[in-house]
C-alpha positions as CSV (number, residue, x, y, z in Angstrom):
1,X,-41.7,-2.0,-21.0
2,X,-38.6,-4.3,-20.6
3,X,-35.6,-2.4,-18.0
4,X,-32.9,-1.1,-20.8
5,X,-30.4,-3.4,-18.9
6,X,-32.2,-6.3,-20.3
7,X,-31.2,-5.7,-23.2
8,X,-28.2,-7.6,-24.8
9,X,-26.4,-4.5,-26.0
10,X,-27.8,-1.9,-23.3
11,X,-23.7,-0.6,-22.9
12,X,-23.1,0.0,-26.5
13,X,-24.6,3.0,-28.3
14,X,-25.0,4.1,-31.6
15,X,-21.3,5.4,-31.9
16,X,-19.7,2.5,-31.5
17,X,-21.5,0.7,-34.2
18,X,-19.3,0.3,-37.1
19,X,-22.2,0.1,-39.8
20,X,-23.4,3.3,-38.1
21,X,-20.0,5.3,-38.9
22,X,-20.2,4.2,-42.6
23,X,-24.1,5.0,-43.1
24,X,-22.5,8.9,-41.8
25,X,-19.3,8.7,-43.7
26,X,-21.5,8.0,-46.9
27,X,-23.8,10.5,-45.8
28,X,-21.2,13.8,-45.9
29,X,-19.4,12.3,-48.5
30,X,-22.4,12.4,-50.9
31,X,-23.8,15.3,-49.8
32,X,-22.7,18.9,-48.6
33,X,-24.2,19.9,-44.8
34,X,-23.9,23.2,-43.8
35,X,-25.5,23.0,-40.2
36,X,-26.2,20.3,-37.6
37,X,-28.2,20.6,-34.5
38,X,-28.3,17.8,-31.9
39,X,-30.3,17.3,-28.3
40,X,-28.0,15.9,-25.8
41,X,-24.3,16.2,-25.6
42,X,-23.3,14.4,-22.7
43,X,-19.5,15.1,-22.7
44,X,-19.0,15.0,-26.1
45,X,-17.5,11.9,-26.6
46,X,-20.2,10.0,-27.6
47,X,-22.6,10.5,-30.7
48,X,-20.8,14.4,-31.1
49,X,-17.4,13.0,-31.2
50,X,-18.6,10.2,-33.7
51,X,-20.1,12.4,-36.3
52,X,-17.9,15.2,-36.0
53,X,-15.1,12.3,-37.3
54,X,-17.2,11.4,-40.0
55,X,-17.1,14.7,-41.7
56,X,-14.6,15.4,-44.2
57,X,-11.6,17.8,-43.9
58,X,-11.8,19.8,-46.4
59,X,-15.5,19.9,-46.1
60,X,-16.3,20.9,-42.7
61,X,-20.3,22.5,-41.6
62,X,-20.6,26.2,-41.1
63,X,-22.0,25.0,-37.8
64,X,-22.7,21.9,-35.3
65,X,-25.3,22.9,-32.8
66,X,-24.9,20.2,-29.6
67,X,-27.5,21.4,-26.8
68,X,-26.8,20.0,-22.9
69,X,-29.0,20.7,-20.1
70,X,-26.3,19.4,-17.2
71,X,-23.7,22.4,-16.5
72,X,-21.2,20.2,-15.8
73,X,-21.4,18.2,-18.8
74,X,-21.8,20.8,-20.9
75,X,-18.4,22.0,-19.5
76,X,-16.7,19.2,-19.7
77,X,-18.0,18.8,-23.5
78,X,-16.6,22.0,-24.3
79,X,-12.9,21.2,-23.8
80,X,-13.6,17.1,-25.4
81,X,-15.1,19.5,-28.3
82,X,-12.1,21.9,-28.9
83,X,-10.4,20.2,-32.0
84,X,-13.7,20.8,-33.8
85,X,-13.7,24.7,-34.0
86,X,-17.2,24.2,-35.9
87,X,-19.0,22.6,-33.1
88,X,-20.7,25.0,-30.9
89,X,-21.8,23.3,-27.7
90,X,-24.6,25.2,-26.3
91,X,-25.9,24.8,-22.2
92,X,-29.6,24.7,-22.3
93,X,-33.1,22.9,-22.5
94,X,-34.2,21.8,-25.9
95,X,-37.9,22.0,-25.0
96,X,-39.2,24.3,-22.1
97,X,-38.6,22.6,-18.3
98,X,-42.0,23.0,-17.9
99,X,-43.5,21.5,-21.4
100,X,-41.2,18.8,-21.2
101,X,-42.2,17.8,-17.3
102,X,-46.3,18.4,-18.5
103,X,-45.6,16.2,-21.5
104,X,-44.1,13.3,-19.1
105,X,-46.4,13.7,-16.6
106,X,-49.2,13.1,-19.5
107,X,-47.5,10.6,-21.3
108,X,-49.7,7.8,-21.9
109,X,-47.3,5.0,-22.6
110,X,-45.3,5.8,-19.1
111,X,-48.7,5.7,-17.6
112,X,-49.1,2.1,-19.2
113,X,-46.1,1.3,-19.8
114,X,-46.9,-2.4,-19.4
115,X,-48.5,-2.3,-23.0
116,X,-45.6,-2.1,-24.8
117,X,-43.9,-5.4,-24.1
118,X,-41.2,-4.9,-26.7
119,X,-40.1,-1.4,-26.0
120,X,-37.1,-0.8,-23.5
121,X,-37.4,2.0,-20.5
122,X,-34.7,2.9,-18.0
123,X,-36.9,1.8,-15.1
124,X,-40.4,0.5,-14.7
125,X,-40.8,1.5,-10.8
126,X,-42.5,4.5,-11.1
127,X,-41.2,5.9,-14.6
128,X,-43.0,9.0,-14.8
129,X,-41.2,10.4,-11.6
130,X,-38.3,8.8,-12.5
131,X,-38.4,11.0,-16.0
132,X,-39.7,14.1,-14.1
133,X,-36.8,14.2,-12.1
134,X,-34.3,13.7,-14.8
135,X,-35.6,17.0,-16.4
136,X,-35.5,18.6,-13.6
137,X,-32.2,17.9,-12.7
138,X,-32.5,15.6,-9.5
139,X,-30.7,12.4,-10.8
140,X,-28.0,11.0,-9.2
141,X,-26.1,12.7,-6.0
142,X,-22.9,13.8,-7.3
143,X,-21.7,16.4,-4.9
144,X,-19.7,18.3,-8.0
145,X,-22.5,17.8,-10.8
146,X,-25.2,19.2,-8.3
147,X,-23.1,22.3,-7.0
148,X,-22.2,22.9,-10.5
149,X,-26.1,22.6,-11.3
150,X,-26.7,24.7,-8.3
151,X,-24.5,27.6,-9.6
152,X,-25.3,27.5,-13.1
153,X,-29.1,28.0,-11.9
154,X,-28.8,30.6,-9.5
155,X,-25.7,32.8,-11.4
156,X,-26.4,31.8,-14.6
157,X,-29.2,32.2,-17.3
158,X,-30.4,29.1,-18.8
159,X,-32.1,29.1,-22.3
160,X,-35.1,27.8,-23.3
161,X,-36.7,26.1,-26.3
162,X,-33.2,25.7,-28.0
163,X,-34.0,23.0,-30.3
164,X,-37.2,25.0,-31.8
165,X,-35.0,28.1,-31.9
166,X,-32.4,26.1,-34.1
167,X,-35.1,25.0,-36.3
168,X,-36.5,27.6,-37.2
169,X,-33.3,29.8,-37.6
170,X,-31.2,27.1,-39.6
171,X,-34.3,24.8,-41.0
172,X,-33.6,26.5,-44.9
173,X,-30.5,24.8,-45.1
174,X,-31.7,21.6,-44.6
175,X,-29.7,20.5,-41.8
176,X,-28.8,17.1,-40.1
177,X,-30.6,16.8,-36.6
178,X,-30.1,14.4,-34.6
179,X,-32.1,13.5,-31.4
180,X,-30.1,11.6,-28.9
181,X,-32.7,13.1,-26.4
182,X,-33.0,13.0,-22.4
183,X,-35.5,9.5,-22.0
184,X,-38.6,11.0,-21.4
185,X,-38.6,13.6,-24.1
186,X,-37.6,11.8,-27.3
187,X,-41.3,11.9,-28.9
188,X,-41.8,15.3,-27.5
189,X,-38.9,16.5,-29.6
190,X,-39.5,14.3,-32.6
191,X,-42.3,16.1,-33.0
192,X,-41.3,19.6,-32.6
193,X,-39.0,18.7,-35.4
194,X,-41.6,17.2,-37.4
195,X,-44.1,20.0,-36.7
196,X,-41.6,23.2,-37.1
197,X,-39.7,21.9,-40.2
198,X,-43.0,20.4,-42.0
199,X,-42.6,20.8,-45.5
200,X,-38.7,21.9,-45.5
201,X,-36.3,19.2,-46.3
202,X,-33.5,17.7,-43.8
203,X,-31.7,14.8,-42.5
204,X,-32.6,12.9,-38.9
205,X,-30.9,10.7,-36.9
206,X,-32.5,8.9,-34.0
207,X,-30.9,7.1,-31.0
208,X,-32.5,4.5,-29.2
209,X,-35.4,3.7,-31.5
210,X,-36.0,0.5,-29.1
211,X,-36.5,2.5,-26.0
212,X,-39.4,4.7,-25.2
213,X,-37.1,7.6,-26.1
214,X,-37.5,7.0,-29.7
215,X,-39.9,3.7,-30.3
216,X,-43.0,6.1,-31.8
217,X,-40.7,8.3,-33.8
218,X,-39.3,5.1,-35.5
219,X,-43.0,3.9,-36.1
220,X,-44.3,7.5,-37.1
221,X,-41.0,8.0,-40.0
222,X,-41.8,4.0,-41.2
223,X,-45.2,5.2,-41.9
224,X,-44.7,8.6,-43.4
225,X,-44.4,8.9,-47.5
226,X,-42.3,12.5,-46.5
227,X,-39.1,10.4,-45.2
228,X,-36.7,8.2,-46.9
229,X,-35.1,5.6,-44.4
230,X,-31.8,5.5,-45.8
231,X,-30.6,2.8,-42.5
232,X,-31.2,1.7,-39.6
233,X,-30.7,-0.8,-37.2
234,X,-33.1,-1.7,-34.4
235,X,-30.1,-3.8,-32.5
236,X,-28.0,-1.1,-32.1
237,X,-31.0,1.2,-31.8
238,X,-30.5,4.1,-34.5
239,X,-31.9,5.5,-37.5
240,X,-30.9,7.6,-40.1
241,X,-33.3,9.3,-42.4
242,X,-34.2,11.8,-45.1
243,X,-37.0,14.2,-44.8
244,X,-38.1,15.2,-48.1
245,X,-39.5,18.4,-49.0
């Protein structure tokens, strides 16, 4: 694999791609989507805001759930997304932390990343440890972020397995599922969606399909007869698809 910083568009998110924005506008104009489930809010100014802006003002969804594991980022996102009362930021883990760590430490693509020369990755220096640290909240040394994380872990109750919980609750409503996952968890999150909603219709957005995060998810969608790809951009790293019942 190659370091993501070597990619021409590594600093450009799908949220800034005009083709992605138009695809979203078309999707919401042509279909009534009542529930949206997103993994990875960050501070709410990326994909969450872009998707919210694409929703027709006269047809808002019932709820747009967006999950962020970092308490400091989650807190900022609540302020940044206040203008959309249908957005429900949630703090917690999309996948139970121990399951995510186990997956990362056993992931063949991380242990043998050299076998995938056309795929990008955040680091080639011990990526297993890098993505384990990310899931366990040990990346970075920002004092405020670390202090907020300590407060949350000490005094608050972090929810686990939020992705599956939301899918089970709203999967019968043909939700829009957006996987803007943590780098090492994309394939695991995608499999959770695919298996939990097996046999049900839903919409799917993947971010970073040229990256470790979702290169396998992208290949799986392309080869399955129960998916219809609406549009995608390998250059900007996104996919919009429909899963058929």
